Steps between C-alpha positions, in 0.01 A plus 500: 500500500215501255374228271594645163244300301532263205563767236812636669624157608476363147639815337806497725548124533820492293657778708381326817664174395831680441465714816513820294235684703510712812476316830147637547384378156662161560316471832168612351521252213610219734201573722274479196659175381449348844125545467433464126511152350491624139794739541699257714460240222641748246782576743581129528509465120737795471721373781517153345594647162780708653637198686493283185682766296761546774568125510520479121749788489738318732591242238848527350585447138723198427870588516553447125212730406611761750859494369377526141281801574773675698748439218263651245442801723875555530545482119 
């Protein structure tokens, strides 16, 4: 593995967070994050944002609203 540097880590942070990189790139960026406080802070911000959005998307609409929307879609 090779420390990929801040430029690559920051440029590919979004893909890293979603595990959309090759195993080698994931490992290289993880190695960099382990040793770089600035990049690991950005990683933590991105991870926190993803977790918050995932939790917010788990809410269900009230039954009345849901039924109303479904009825309008069927019309």
